[in-house]
C-alpha positions as CSV (number, residue, x, y, z in Angstrom):
1,X,-13.7,1.8,-5.1
2,X,-10.8,-0.5,-5.9
3,X,-8.3,2.4,-6.1
4,X,-8.5,2.8,-2.3
5,X,-7.5,-0.8,-1.8
6,X,-4.7,-0.6,-4.3
7,X,-3.4,2.6,-2.7
8,X,-3.6,1.0,0.8
9,X,-1.6,-2.0,-0.4
10,X,1.0,0.2,-2.2
11,X,1.4,2.2,1.1
12,X,1.8,-1.0,3.1
13,X,4.4,-2.3,0.6
14,X,6.4,0.8,0.9
15,X,6.3,0.6,4.7
16,X,7.4,-3.0,4.6
17,X,10.3,-2.1,2.4
18,X,11.5,0.4,5.0
19,X,11.6,-2.4,7.6
């Protein structure tokens, strides 16, 4: 159940890079 957290963080990091 830690993969979900990692995937969420990875997604947020990608979005932050777009900004």
